[in-house]
N, C-alpha and C positions, 0 to 999 in steps of 0.2 A: 794450092790454097791450104793454109794451116788448119790442121784438125783442131776441133774444140776439145777441151778436157773430157767432156761427156762422150764424145765420139771415141776417144782413145780408151776410156774406161770400159765402155760397152764392148769394144773389140777385144780388149785384154781379158775381160770377164768371160767372154765366149771361149777364148783359147784356154783359160785356166779351168773352166768347167770340163773341157775335154782333156784335162791333165797334161796339157802341152807345156813342157818346160823349155824346149828349144824355141828360138825365134822371139823370145820376150823383148829383144832389142827393138822390135817393131813398135813396141808400146812404151818401154821404159828408157829413160836416159841412162847412158852407161854408168854415170856417177850417181844414180838414184839412191835414195835413203828410205828404208822401210822401218818405221818405228813400231815394233811389235809390243804386245802387252808384257807385263811383268812375268818372269819365268821364261820368256822367249827372247826378248831383247831386240836390239837394233841390228839390221843388216845393211851394210853399205856396199853398193855396187851390185851389178847383175849376177856376178858369180856367187856372192854370199846369199843373195836372195834366192837364187836357183837351188843352192844347197838346202836352204830351209824348205822350199817348195817340194824338193825331192823327199825330205823326211816327212812332210805333211801328207804327200800323196801315198807314201808307203803306209802311213797310219790310217788313212782314210781313202782307199783307192776308188771307191764308188761315190765320192762326195759330189754334190751338186749345189751350187751357190744360187740362192734365190733372194734378190733384193725385195724387201717389202716396201721400202721407200727409197727413192733416189732423187737427188736434185742437184742442179747446177745452173748457174746464171748465164751460161754461154761463154764464160771467161775461163780462168785458170783453175777453178776449184770445183770439185764434185764431192758430194757426201752421199753415203748410203748406209742403210741398216737392213739387216736381213738375217737369214739362217742358211747354214750349210747342212743339208741332209746327208748323212753318211753312216757307214758302219765302222766302228772302232776296231779295225782289223790288224793293226800293227802298233807297236810301242810308240807312245807320244809323250814327250816331256818326262821320260823315265817311267811312265805309267804303262804297265803291260796291257796288251790287247785284250779286250773283253768280248769281241765279236757282237757287241750290242749295237743296235741302231741308236744314233744320237742326232741331236739337232744343235749344232754349234752356232750360237747367236753372236753376231758381230756388228760393229760399226766401223766404217772406213771413211776417211777423208783423204782425198788425193789433191795434189797440186801439180799442174802441168806447166811446162815451159817449152816454148817453141814446138808444140805439137807432140811432146813426149812427157810421160809421167816422171816427175822429178822427186816427189816426196809422197809418202803414204803413212798416215797415222792409223793404227789398227787397235781395236779393242775386241777381244774375244772373251766371252763369258765363261772363263775356265771353271769357276765355282759351280755353275750350272752343269757343265760337262761332267765334273766329278760326281755330282748328285745323280746324274743319269746313268752312270756306270756303277753306282752302288755305294759310293763313299758318303759318310755322314759328315757333311761340311761343318755343321755346328760343332761336332766333336773335334774335328781338325782345327777349327779356329780357336776353340777353348784350349786345346793342347798348345798351339802356337802362342796364345796369349799368356800361358803359364811360364813360358820360357823367355829368356832374354836373348837378344841378338847374338851374344857370345856363344850360346848353346849351338846355334845353327852354323856359326863360323867353324866350329869343331865337329860338326855332325858327320857321322859315318853312316852312309846309306844302308849298311848291313843291319842297322837297328839299334846301335848304341852310340853314345857320344864318344868321340875318339879320345878325349882326354879325361873321361870320367873314371 
């Protein structure tokens, strides 16, 4: 009997809460697509998804995913919103570890096909994460707003514009 999308999501969530990277082929189609938020981007296929998961697990090794709402109609789509409780113990998105406890808010929408997850659209509240680890997001946004896209195209992460 074909698994519903909700059954697959629940089983996959349990394995990811245990930080299991191996065996994700039991839940995801080999050619799955994970559409991550800005700054993270899209991952195509289990290998790319696994690489992202490894980076995430290194950054948040004690994370635990908790859906606050989840719904599916018994068909091919499931949606959920919730929070991942974690410690920011490793670098993530170029941001050095702070060892602070954080709550990463998320929204996920999954589409299943033939009993496997085929697509996943993900929203992570990265701005809220930055505030939790001590960044002044209003100042960051004001700085970004003062610069044109060309500034960031030439940006040198050491702290100066490469062509300035």
